[in-house]
PDB file with SEQRES, HELIX, SHEET and CRYST1 records, atoms N, CA, C and O in Angstrom:
SEQRES   1 A   74  MET SER TYR LYS VAL MET MET GLY ASN GLY THR GLU GLN          
SEQRES   2 A   74  MET ILE ARG PHE ASP PRO ALA GLU PHE LYS ASN LEU LYS          
SEQRES   3 A   74  VAL TRP ASN VAL SER PHE ASP ASN GLY GLN LYS ALA MET          
SEQRES   4 A   74  LEU TYR LYS LEU GLY ASN GLU TRP MET GLN HIS ASN GLU          
SEQRES   5 A   74  SER GLU LEU ASP SER ASN SER LEU LEU THR ILE GLY LYS          
SEQRES   6 A   74  GLN ILE ASP HIS SER LEU THR GLU GLY                          
HELIX    1 AA1 SER A   57  GLU A   73  1                                  17    
SHEET    1 AA1 5 SER A   2  MET A   6  0                                        
SHEET    2 AA1 5 GLU A  12  PHE A  22 -1                                        
SHEET    3 AA1 5 LEU A  25  PHE A  32 -1                                        
SHEET    4 AA1 5 LYS A  37  LEU A  43 -1                                        
SHEET    5 AA1 5 GLU A  46  GLN A  49 -1                                        
CRYST1    1.000    1.000    1.000  90.00  90.00  90.00 P 1           1          
ATOM      1  N   MET A   1     -17.897 -19.341  12.091  1.00  0.00           N  
ATOM      2  CA  MET A   1     -17.519 -20.231  11.025  1.00  0.00           C  
ATOM      3  C   MET A   1     -16.366 -19.608  10.252  1.00  0.00           C  
ATOM      4  O   MET A   1     -16.407 -18.420   9.932  1.00  0.00           O  
ATOM      5  N   SER A   2     -15.357 -20.379   9.955  1.00  0.00           N  
ATOM      6  CA  SER A   2     -14.206 -19.888   9.200  1.00  0.00           C  
ATOM      7  C   SER A   2     -14.121 -20.608   7.858  1.00  0.00           C  
ATOM      8  O   SER A   2     -14.327 -21.818   7.775  1.00  0.00           O  
ATOM      9  N   TYR A   3     -13.818 -19.852   6.822  1.00  0.00           N  
ATOM     10  CA  TYR A   3     -13.732 -20.390   5.471  1.00  0.00           C  
ATOM     11  C   TYR A   3     -12.591 -19.714   4.730  1.00  0.00           C  
ATOM     12  O   TYR A   3     -12.233 -18.576   5.034  1.00  0.00           O  
ATOM     13  N   LYS A   4     -12.024 -20.412   3.765  1.00  0.00           N  
ATOM     14  CA  LYS A   4     -11.023 -19.846   2.877  1.00  0.00           C  
ATOM     15  C   LYS A   4     -11.745 -19.479   1.586  1.00  0.00           C  
ATOM     16  O   LYS A   4     -12.393 -20.324   0.968  1.00  0.00           O  
ATOM     17  N   VAL A   5     -11.630 -18.210   1.182  1.00  0.00           N  
ATOM     18  CA  VAL A   5     -12.304 -17.746  -0.027  1.00  0.00           C  
ATOM     19  C   VAL A   5     -11.314 -17.005  -0.929  1.00  0.00           C  
ATOM     20  O   VAL A   5     -10.330 -16.432  -0.461  1.00  0.00           O  
ATOM     21  N   MET A   6     -11.601 -17.032  -2.226  1.00  0.00           N  
ATOM     22  CA  MET A   6     -10.822 -16.306  -3.214  1.00  0.00           C  
ATOM     23  C   MET A   6     -11.436 -14.912  -3.338  1.00  0.00           C  
ATOM     24  O   MET A   6     -12.594 -14.773  -3.734  1.00  0.00           O  
ATOM     25  N   MET A   7     -10.672 -13.897  -3.005  1.00  0.00           N  
ATOM     26  CA  MET A   7     -11.158 -12.527  -3.016  1.00  0.00           C  
ATOM     27  C   MET A   7     -11.139 -11.963  -4.439  1.00  0.00           C  
ATOM     28  O   MET A   7     -10.536 -12.545  -5.340  1.00  0.00           O  
ATOM     29  N   GLY A   8     -11.800 -10.832  -4.623  1.00  0.00           N  
ATOM     30  CA  GLY A   8     -11.898 -10.194  -5.931  1.00  0.00           C  
ATOM     31  C   GLY A   8     -10.559  -9.791  -6.511  1.00  0.00           C  
ATOM     32  O   GLY A   8     -10.423  -9.690  -7.730  1.00  0.00           O  
ATOM     33  N   ASN A   9      -9.550  -9.553  -5.651  1.00  0.00           N  
ATOM     34  CA  ASN A   9      -8.232  -9.157  -6.147  1.00  0.00           C  
ATOM     35  C   ASN A   9      -7.351 -10.365  -6.475  1.00  0.00           C  
ATOM     36  O   ASN A   9      -6.175 -10.202  -6.801  1.00  0.00           O  
ATOM     37  N   GLY A  10      -7.919 -11.586  -6.390  1.00  0.00           N  
ATOM     38  CA  GLY A  10      -7.183 -12.791  -6.751  1.00  0.00           C  
ATOM     39  C   GLY A  10      -6.436 -13.448  -5.608  1.00  0.00           C  
ATOM     40  O   GLY A  10      -5.797 -14.480  -5.812  1.00  0.00           O  
ATOM     41  N   THR A  11      -6.496 -12.883  -4.410  1.00  0.00           N  
ATOM     42  CA  THR A  11      -5.823 -13.492  -3.257  1.00  0.00           C  
ATOM     43  C   THR A  11      -6.798 -14.376  -2.497  1.00  0.00           C  
ATOM     44  O   THR A  11      -8.008 -14.151  -2.500  1.00  0.00           O  
ATOM     45  N   GLU A  12      -6.243 -15.378  -1.853  1.00  0.00           N  
ATOM     46  CA  GLU A  12      -7.058 -16.273  -1.046  1.00  0.00           C  
ATOM     47  C   GLU A  12      -6.906 -15.858   0.415  1.00  0.00           C  
ATOM     48  O   GLU A  12      -5.790 -15.669   0.901  1.00  0.00           O  
ATOM     49  N   GLN A  13      -8.025 -15.719   1.107  1.00  0.00           N  
ATOM     50  CA  GLN A  13      -7.979 -15.291   2.499  1.00  0.00           C  
ATOM     51  C   GLN A  13      -8.888 -16.163   3.351  1.00  0.00           C  
ATOM     52  O   GLN A  13      -9.897 -16.690   2.883  1.00  0.00           O  
ATOM     53  N   MET A  14      -8.506 -16.299   4.608  1.00  0.00           N  
ATOM     54  CA  MET A  14      -9.378 -16.939   5.586  1.00  0.00           C  
ATOM     55  C   MET A  14     -10.312 -15.862   6.118  1.00  0.00           C  
ATOM     56  O   MET A  14      -9.875 -14.774   6.491  1.00  0.00           O  
ATOM     57  N   ILE A  15     -11.588 -16.173   6.148  1.00  0.00           N  
ATOM     58  CA  ILE A  15     -12.563 -15.259   6.721  1.00  0.00           C  
ATOM     59  C   ILE A  15     -13.360 -15.995   7.782  1.00  0.00           C  
ATOM     60  O   ILE A  15     -13.484 -17.220   7.753  1.00  0.00           O  
ATOM     61  N   ARG A  16     -13.882 -15.247   8.692  1.00  0.00           N  
ATOM     62  CA  ARG A  16     -14.774 -15.775   9.706  1.00  0.00           C  
ATOM     63  C   ARG A  16     -16.016 -14.896   9.682  1.00  0.00           C  
ATOM     64  O   ARG A  16     -15.912 -13.670   9.669  1.00  0.00           O  
ATOM     65  N   PHE A  17     -17.187 -15.518   9.675  1.00  0.00           N  
ATOM     66  CA  PHE A  17     -18.402 -14.716   9.742  1.00  0.00           C  
ATOM     67  C   PHE A  17     -19.333 -15.283  10.795  1.00  0.00           C  
ATOM     68  O   PHE A  17     -19.479 -16.494  10.961  1.00  0.00           O  
ATOM     69  N   ASP A  18     -19.951 -14.357  11.493  1.00  0.00           N  
ATOM     70  CA  ASP A  18     -20.851 -14.696  12.579  1.00  0.00           C  
ATOM     71  C   ASP A  18     -22.151 -13.930  12.402  1.00  0.00           C  
ATOM     72  O   ASP A  18     -22.125 -12.731  12.124  1.00  0.00           O  
ATOM     73  N   PRO A  19     -23.289 -14.600  12.557  1.00  0.00           N  
ATOM     74  CA  PRO A  19     -24.573 -13.892  12.451  1.00  0.00           C  
ATOM     75  C   PRO A  19     -24.764 -12.954  13.637  1.00  0.00           C  
ATOM     76  O   PRO A  19     -24.300 -13.223  14.745  1.00  0.00           O  
ATOM     77  N   ALA A  20     -25.453 -11.853  13.379  1.00  0.00           N  
ATOM     78  CA  ALA A  20     -25.742 -10.870  14.419  1.00  0.00           C  
ATOM     79  C   ALA A  20     -27.016 -10.123  14.008  1.00  0.00           C  
ATOM     80  O   ALA A  20     -27.629 -10.427  12.986  1.00  0.00           O  
ATOM     81  N   GLU A  21     -27.392  -9.155  14.816  1.00  0.00           N  
ATOM     82  CA  GLU A  21     -28.536  -8.315  14.493  1.00  0.00           C  
ATOM     83  C   GLU A  21     -28.118  -6.863  14.639  1.00  0.00           C  
ATOM     84  O   GLU A  21     -27.438  -6.498  15.598  1.00  0.00           O  
ATOM     85  N   PHE A  22     -28.528  -6.035  13.681  1.00  0.00           N  
ATOM     86  CA  PHE A  22     -28.201  -4.611  13.688  1.00  0.00           C  
ATOM     87  C   PHE A  22     -29.448  -3.859  13.252  1.00  0.00           C  
ATOM     88  O   PHE A  22     -29.898  -4.000  12.114  1.00  0.00           O  
ATOM     89  N   LYS A  23     -30.006  -3.062  14.154  1.00  0.00           N  
ATOM     90  CA  LYS A  23     -31.222  -2.289  13.856  1.00  0.00           C  
ATOM     91  C   LYS A  23     -32.318  -3.172  13.257  1.00  0.00           C  
ATOM     92  O   LYS A  23     -32.879  -2.843  12.212  1.00  0.00           O  
ATOM     93  N   ASN A  24     -32.620  -4.282  13.911  1.00  0.00           N  
ATOM     94  CA  ASN A  24     -33.660  -5.235  13.495  1.00  0.00           C  
ATOM     95  C   ASN A  24     -33.394  -5.884  12.139  1.00  0.00           C  
ATOM     96  O   ASN A  24     -34.325  -6.359  11.489  1.00  0.00           O  
ATOM     97  N   LEU A  25     -32.149  -5.908  11.715  1.00  0.00           N  
ATOM     98  CA  LEU A  25     -31.762  -6.517  10.450  1.00  0.00           C  
ATOM     99  C   LEU A  25     -30.768  -7.632  10.737  1.00  0.00           C  
ATOM    100  O   LEU A  25     -29.832  -7.437  11.512  1.00  0.00           O  
ATOM    101  N   LYS A  26     -30.956  -8.802  10.123  1.00  0.00           N  
ATOM    102  CA  LYS A  26     -29.997  -9.887  10.290  1.00  0.00           C  
ATOM    103  C   LYS A  26     -28.753  -9.550   9.467  1.00  0.00           C  
ATOM    104  O   LYS A  26     -28.844  -9.292   8.267  1.00  0.00           O  
ATOM    105  N   VAL A  27     -27.603  -9.554  10.120  1.00  0.00           N  
ATOM    106  CA  VAL A  27     -26.339  -9.209   9.465  1.00  0.00           C  
ATOM    107  C   VAL A  27     -25.316 -10.297   9.754  1.00  0.00           C  
ATOM    108  O   VAL A  27     -25.526 -11.155  10.611  1.00  0.00           O  
ATOM    109  N   TRP A  28     -24.209 -10.248   9.029  1.00  0.00           N  
ATOM    110  CA  TRP A  28     -23.073 -11.135   9.272  1.00  0.00           C  
ATOM    111  C   TRP A  28     -21.846 -10.264   9.454  1.00  0.00           C  
ATOM    112  O   TRP A  28     -21.483  -9.485   8.573  1.00  0.00           O  
ATOM    113  N   ASN A  29     -21.215 -10.405  10.606  1.00  0.00           N  
ATOM    114  CA  ASN A  29     -19.960  -9.718  10.875  1.00  0.00           C  
ATOM    115  C   ASN A  29     -18.843 -10.585  10.320  1.00  0.00           C  
ATOM    116  O   ASN A  29     -18.676 -11.736  10.724  1.00  0.00           O  
ATOM    117  N   VAL A  30     -18.083 -10.026   9.397  1.00  0.00           N  
ATOM    118  CA  VAL A  30     -17.026 -10.755   8.708  1.00  0.00           C  
ATOM    119  C   VAL A  30     -15.677 -10.232   9.186  1.00  0.00           C  
ATOM    120  O   VAL A  30     -15.446  -9.023   9.213  1.00  0.00           O  
ATOM    121  N   SER A  31     -14.793 -11.144   9.561  1.00  0.00           N  
ATOM    122  CA  SER A  31     -13.428 -10.795   9.972  1.00  0.00           C  
ATOM    123  C   SER A  31     -12.460 -11.505   9.042  1.00  0.00           C  
ATOM    124  O   SER A  31     -12.634 -12.683   8.729  1.00  0.00           O  
ATOM    125  N   PHE A  32     -11.441 -10.781   8.605  1.00  0.00           N  
ATOM    126  CA  PHE A  32     -10.435 -11.317   7.701  1.00  0.00           C  
ATOM    127  C   PHE A  32      -9.160 -11.594   8.467  1.00  0.00           C  
ATOM    128  O   PHE A  32      -8.933 -11.024   9.535  1.00  0.00           O  
ATOM    129  N   ASP A  33      -8.322 -12.472   7.923  1.00  0.00           N  
ATOM    130  CA  ASP A  33      -7.067 -12.805   8.600  1.00  0.00           C  
ATOM    131  C   ASP A  33      -6.092 -11.632   8.650  1.00  0.00           C  
ATOM    132  O   ASP A  33      -5.133 -11.661   9.422  1.00  0.00           O  
ATOM    133  N   ASN A  34      -6.324 -10.601   7.840  1.00  0.00           N  
ATOM    134  CA  ASN A  34      -5.453  -9.420   7.864  1.00  0.00           C  
ATOM    135  C   ASN A  34      -5.963  -8.345   8.825  1.00  0.00           C  
ATOM    136  O   ASN A  34      -5.395  -7.255   8.886  1.00  0.00           O  
ATOM    137  N   GLY A  35      -7.036  -8.644   9.582  1.00  0.00           N  
ATOM    138  CA  GLY A  35      -7.573  -7.709  10.556  1.00  0.00           C  
ATOM    139  C   GLY A  35      -8.734  -6.861  10.058  1.00  0.00           C  
ATOM    140  O   GLY A  35      -9.396  -6.198  10.856  1.00  0.00           O  
ATOM    141  N   GLN A  36      -8.994  -6.867   8.759  1.00  0.00           N  
ATOM    142  CA  GLN A  36     -10.104  -6.103   8.193  1.00  0.00           C  
ATOM    143  C   GLN A  36     -11.428  -6.680   8.672  1.00  0.00           C  
ATOM    144  O   GLN A  36     -11.537  -7.884   8.905  1.00  0.00           O  
ATOM    145  N   LYS A  37     -12.423  -5.832   8.818  1.00  0.00           N  
ATOM    146  CA  LYS A  37     -13.754  -6.272   9.223  1.00  0.00           C  
ATOM    147  C   LYS A  37     -14.787  -5.669   8.294  1.00  0.00           C  
ATOM    148  O   LYS A  37     -14.578  -4.603   7.715  1.00  0.00           O  
ATOM    149  N   ALA A  38     -15.909  -6.368   8.159  1.00  0.00           N  
ATOM    150  CA  ALA A  38     -17.015  -5.873   7.337  1.00  0.00           C  
ATOM    151  C   ALA A  38     -18.323  -6.382   7.927  1.00  0.00           C  
ATOM    152  O   ALA A  38     -18.349  -7.391   8.632  1.00  0.00           O  
ATOM    153  N   MET A  39     -19.400  -5.676   7.632  1.00  0.00           N  
ATOM    154  CA  MET A  39     -20.732  -6.113   8.040  1.00  0.00           C  
ATOM    155  C   MET A  39     -21.564  -6.263   6.769  1.00  0.00           C  
ATOM    156  O   MET A  39     -21.744  -5.308   6.013  1.00  0.00           O  
ATOM    157  N   LEU A  40     -22.068  -7.473   6.547  1.00  0.00           N  
ATOM    158  CA  LEU A  40     -22.860  -7.752   5.356  1.00  0.00           C  
ATOM    159  C   LEU A  40     -24.295  -8.062   5.742  1.00  0.00           C  
ATOM    160  O   LEU A  40     -24.570  -8.548   6.839  1.00  0.00           O  
ATOM    161  N   TYR A  41     -25.211  -7.769   4.814  1.00  0.00           N  
ATOM    162  CA  TYR A  41     -26.606  -8.138   4.999  1.00  0.00           C  
ATOM    163  C   TYR A  41     -27.208  -8.397   3.626  1.00  0.00           C  
ATOM    164  O   TYR A  41     -26.651  -8.012   2.598  1.00  0.00           O  
ATOM    165  N   LYS A  42     -28.345  -9.049   3.635  1.00  0.00           N  
ATOM    166  CA  LYS A  42     -28.960  -9.441   2.377  1.00  0.00           C  
ATOM    167  C   LYS A  42     -30.334  -8.792   2.264  1.00  0.00           C  
ATOM    168  O   LYS A  42     -31.154  -8.880   3.178  1.00  0.00           O  
ATOM    169  N   LEU A  43     -30.571  -8.141   1.133  1.00  0.00           N  
ATOM    170  CA  LEU A  43     -31.875  -7.579   0.811  1.00  0.00           C  
ATOM    171  C   LEU A  43     -32.405  -8.339  -0.386  1.00  0.00           C  
ATOM    172  O   LEU A  43     -31.911  -8.176  -1.501  1.00  0.00           O  
ATOM    173  N   GLY A  44     -33.410  -9.170  -0.156  1.00  0.00           N  
ATOM    174  CA  GLY A  44     -33.905 -10.039  -1.223  1.00  0.00           C  
ATOM    175  C   GLY A  44     -32.829 -11.039  -1.594  1.00  0.00           C  
ATOM    176  O   GLY A  44     -32.408 -11.839  -0.758  1.00  0.00           O  
ATOM    177  N   ASN A  45     -32.382 -11.002  -2.829  1.00  0.00           N  
ATOM    178  CA  ASN A  45     -31.311 -11.889  -3.295  1.00  0.00           C  
ATOM    179  C   ASN A  45     -29.972 -11.175  -3.402  1.00  0.00           C  
ATOM    180  O   ASN A  45     -28.983 -11.781  -3.814  1.00  0.00           O  
ATOM    181  N   GLU A  46     -29.921  -9.892  -3.037  1.00  0.00           N  
ATOM    182  CA  GLU A  46     -28.709  -9.103  -3.234  1.00  0.00           C  
ATOM    183  C   GLU A  46     -27.957  -8.888  -1.921  1.00  0.00           C  
ATOM    184  O   GLU A  46     -28.545  -8.480  -0.919  1.00  0.00           O  
ATOM    185  N   TRP A  47     -26.653  -9.167  -1.936  1.00  0.00           N  
ATOM    186  CA  TRP A  47     -25.804  -8.935  -0.780  1.00  0.00           C  
ATOM    187  C   TRP A  47     -25.349  -7.485  -0.768  1.00  0.00           C  
ATOM    188  O   TRP A  47     -24.945  -6.937  -1.794  1.00  0.00           O  
ATOM    189  N   MET A  48     -25.420  -6.876   0.400  1.00  0.00           N  
ATOM    190  CA  MET A  48     -25.043  -5.484   0.589  1.00  0.00           C  
ATOM    191  C   MET A  48     -24.013  -5.422   1.719  1.00  0.00           C  
ATOM    192  O   MET A  48     -23.845  -6.384   2.468  1.00  0.00           O  
ATOM    193  N   GLN A  49     -23.334  -4.297   1.832  1.00  0.00           N  
ATOM    194  CA  GLN A  49     -22.390  -4.111   2.928  1.00  0.00           C  
ATOM    195  C   GLN A  49     -22.698  -2.811   3.642  1.00  0.00           C  
ATOM    196  O   GLN A  49     -23.193  -1.854   3.046  1.00  0.00           O  
ATOM    197  N   HIS A  50     -22.398  -2.795   4.922  1.00  0.00           N  
ATOM    198  CA  HIS A  50     -22.559  -1.589   5.726  1.00  0.00           C  
ATOM    199  C   HIS A  50     -21.700  -0.497   5.110  1.00  0.00           C  
ATOM    200  O   HIS A  50     -20.637  -0.788   4.562  1.00  0.00           O  
ATOM    201  N   ASN A  51     -22.134   0.736   5.188  1.00  0.00           N  
ATOM    202  CA  ASN A  51     -21.435   1.815   4.489  1.00  0.00           C  
ATOM    203  C   ASN A  51     -19.998   2.042   4.966  1.00  0.00           C  
ATOM    204  O   ASN A  51     -19.228   2.709   4.276  1.00  0.00           O  
ATOM    205  N   GLU A  52     -19.620   1.505   6.125  1.00  0.00           N  
ATOM    206  CA  GLU A  52     -18.242   1.658   6.587  1.00  0.00           C  
ATOM    207  C   GLU A  52     -17.347   0.499   6.119  1.00  0.00           C  
ATOM    208  O   GLU A  52     -16.129   0.553   6.290  1.00  0.00           O  
ATOM    209  N   SER A  53     -17.935  -0.530   5.540  1.00  0.00           N  
ATOM    210  CA  SER A  53     -17.158  -1.645   5.001  1.00  0.00           C  
ATOM    211  C   SER A  53     -16.640  -1.250   3.625  1.00  0.00           C  
ATOM    212  O   SER A  53     -17.297  -0.501   2.902  1.00  0.00           O  
ATOM    213  N   GLU A  54     -15.475  -1.748   3.264  1.00  0.00           N  
ATOM    214  CA  GLU A  54     -14.855  -1.327   2.004  1.00  0.00           C  
ATOM    215  C   GLU A  54     -14.491  -2.511   1.124  1.00  0.00           C  
ATOM    216  O   GLU A  54     -13.355  -2.614   0.662  1.00  0.00           O  
ATOM    217  N   LEU A  55     -15.434  -3.396   0.889  1.00  0.00           N  
ATOM    218  CA  LEU A  55     -15.184  -4.545   0.022  1.00  0.00           C  
ATOM    219  C   LEU A  55     -15.484  -4.181  -1.424  1.00  0.00           C  
ATOM    220  O   LEU A  55     -16.415  -3.424  -1.697  1.00  0.00           O  
ATOM    221  N   ASP A  56     -14.693  -4.721  -2.352  1.00  0.00           N  
ATOM    222  CA  ASP A  56     -15.026  -4.556  -3.759  1.00  0.00           C  
ATOM    223  C   ASP A  56     -16.212  -5.461  -4.078  1.00  0.00           C  
ATOM    224  O   ASP A  56     -16.499  -6.396  -3.331  1.00  0.00           O  
ATOM    225  N   SER A  57     -16.890  -5.190  -5.166  1.00  0.00           N  
ATOM    226  CA  SER A  57     -18.131  -5.914  -5.474  1.00  0.00           C  
ATOM    227  C   SER A  57     -17.904  -7.407  -5.675  1.00  0.00           C  
ATOM    228  O   SER A  57     -18.752  -8.208  -5.282  1.00  0.00           O  
ATOM    229  N   ASN A  58     -16.775  -7.807  -6.279  1.00  0.00           N  
ATOM    230  CA  ASN A  58     -16.503  -9.232  -6.473  1.00  0.00           C  
ATOM    231  C   ASN A  58     -16.309  -9.947  -5.141  1.00  0.00           C  
ATOM    232  O   ASN A  58     -16.819 -11.052  -4.956  1.00  0.00           O  
ATOM    233  N   SER A  59     -15.585  -9.337  -4.217  1.00  0.00           N  
ATOM    234  CA  SER A  59     -15.374  -9.938  -2.903  1.00  0.00           C  
ATOM    235  C   SER A  59     -16.686 -10.025  -2.141  1.00  0.00           C  
ATOM    236  O   SER A  59     -16.959 -11.024  -1.476  1.00  0.00           O  
ATOM    237  N   LEU A  60     -17.495  -8.980  -2.236  1.00  0.00           N  
ATOM    238  CA  LEU A  60     -18.804  -8.975  -1.576  1.00  0.00           C  
ATOM    239  C   LEU A  60     -19.656 -10.144  -2.065  1.00  0.00           C  
ATOM    240  O   LEU A  60     -20.252 -10.858  -1.258  1.00  0.00           O  
ATOM    241  N   LEU A  61     -19.717 -10.340  -3.369  1.00  0.00           N  
ATOM    242  CA  LEU A  61     -20.503 -11.439  -3.925  1.00  0.00           C  
ATOM    243  C   LEU A  61     -19.929 -12.796  -3.544  1.00  0.00           C  
ATOM    244  O   LEU A  61     -20.682 -13.721  -3.240  1.00  0.00           O  
ATOM    245  N   THR A  62     -18.621 -12.926  -3.557  1.00  0.00           N  
ATOM    246  CA  THR A  62     -17.970 -14.191  -3.200  1.00  0.00           C  
ATOM    247  C   THR A  62     -18.263 -14.558  -1.751  1.00  0.00           C  
ATOM    248  O   THR A  62     -18.607 -15.704  -1.459  1.00  0.00           O  
ATOM    249  N   ILE A  63     -18.132 -13.605  -0.852  1.00  0.00           N  
ATOM    250  CA  ILE A  63     -18.388 -13.869   0.561  1.00  0.00           C  
ATOM    251  C   ILE A  63     -19.876 -14.152   0.772  1.00  0.00           C  
ATOM    252  O   ILE A  63     -20.230 -15.046   1.540  1.00  0.00           O  
ATOM    253  N   GLY A  64     -20.741 -13.406   0.105  1.00  0.00           N  
ATOM    254  CA  GLY A  64     -22.177 -13.652   0.199  1.00  0.00           C  
ATOM    255  C   GLY A  64     -22.549 -15.056  -0.247  1.00  0.00           C  
ATOM    256  O   GLY A  64     -23.367 -15.717   0.392  1.00  0.00           O  
ATOM    257  N   LYS A  65     -21.955 -15.513  -1.338  1.00  0.00           N  
ATOM    258  CA  LYS A  65     -22.214 -16.883  -1.810  1.00  0.00           C  
ATOM    259  C   LYS A  65     -21.732 -17.906  -0.790  1.00  0.00           C  
ATOM    260  O   LYS A  65     -22.385 -18.929  -0.584  1.00  0.00           O  
ATOM    261  N   GLN A  66     -20.598 -17.641  -0.152  1.00  0.00           N  
ATOM    262  CA  GLN A  66     -20.080 -18.561   0.865  1.00  0.00           C  
ATOM    263  C   GLN A  66     -21.016 -18.613   2.069  1.00  0.00           C  
ATOM    264  O   GLN A  66     -21.250 -19.686   2.626  1.00  0.00           O  
ATOM    265  N   ILE A  67     -21.546 -17.473   2.470  1.00  0.00           N  
ATOM    266  CA  ILE A  67     -22.507 -17.449   3.575  1.00  0.00           C  
ATOM    267  C   ILE A  67     -23.759 -18.225   3.185  1.00  0.00           C  
ATOM    268  O   ILE A  67     -24.243 -19.047   3.964  1.00  0.00           O  
ATOM    269  N   ASP A  68     -24.294 -17.973   1.978  1.00  0.00           N  
ATOM    270  CA  ASP A  68     -25.470 -18.716   1.517  1.00  0.00           C  
ATOM    271  C   ASP A  68     -25.206 -20.215   1.529  1.00  0.00           C  
ATOM    272  O   ASP A  68     -26.040 -20.995   1.989  1.00  0.00           O  
ATOM    273  N   HIS A  69     -24.039 -20.618   1.020  1.00  0.00           N  
ATOM    274  CA  HIS A  69     -23.679 -22.036   0.964  1.00  0.00           C  
ATOM    275  C   HIS A  69     -23.605 -22.649   2.361  1.00  0.00           C  
ATOM    276  O   HIS A  69     -24.081 -23.763   2.583  1.00  0.00           O  
ATOM    277  N   SER A  70     -23.011 -21.923   3.289  1.00  0.00           N  
ATOM    278  CA  SER A  70     -22.881 -22.454   4.652  1.00  0.00           C  
ATOM    279  C   SER A  70     -24.238 -22.591   5.319  1.00  0.00           C  
ATOM    280  O   SER A  70     -24.433 -23.490   6.137  1.00  0.00           O  
ATOM    281  N   LEU A  71     -25.181 -21.716   4.986  1.00  0.00           N  
ATOM    282  CA  LEU A  71     -26.511 -21.795   5.576  1.00  0.00           C  
ATOM    283  C   LEU A  71     -27.303 -22.985   5.035  1.00  0.00           C  
ATOM    284  O   LEU A  71     -28.086 -23.598   5.761  1.00  0.00           O  
ATOM    285  N   THR A  72     -27.095 -23.308   3.761  1.00  0.00           N  
ATOM    286  CA  THR A  72     -27.835 -24.422   3.168  1.00  0.00           C  
ATOM    287  C   THR A  72     -27.262 -25.783   3.586  1.00  0.00           C  
ATOM    288  O   THR A  72     -27.993 -26.772   3.647  1.00  0.00           O  
ATOM    289  N   GLU A  73     -25.961 -25.832   3.872  1.00  0.00           N  
ATOM    290  CA  GLU A  73     -25.358 -27.105   4.277  1.00  0.00           C  
ATOM    291  C   GLU A  73     -25.443 -27.340   5.782  1.00  0.00           C  
ATOM    292  O   GLU A  73     -25.300 -28.469   6.251  1.00  0.00           O  
ATOM    293  N   GLY A  74     -25.679 -26.255   6.540  1.00  0.00           N  
ATOM    294  CA  GLY A  74     -25.635 -26.289   7.986  1.00  0.00           C  
ATOM    295  C   GLY A  74     -26.692 -27.046   8.640  1.00  0.00           C  
ATOM    296  O   GLY A  74     -26.727 -27.124   9.868  1.00  0.00           O  
TER     297      GLY A  74                                                      
END                                                                             
């Protein structure tokens, strides 16, 4: 799924996220139009990122909300 989101630094980017599994945990692999990649997962109501991902907290929350929204409309 591809979406345009407003990142924490104020820029708008196209992102693509795909569900996957990592160590028995449901994750979302996120790819950005600039080539950056991140792995996100949710613990309870809080969105987290894999320790090798380097998203700022605002971008993490924005992308997490977009994933939640896409799951509820899907």
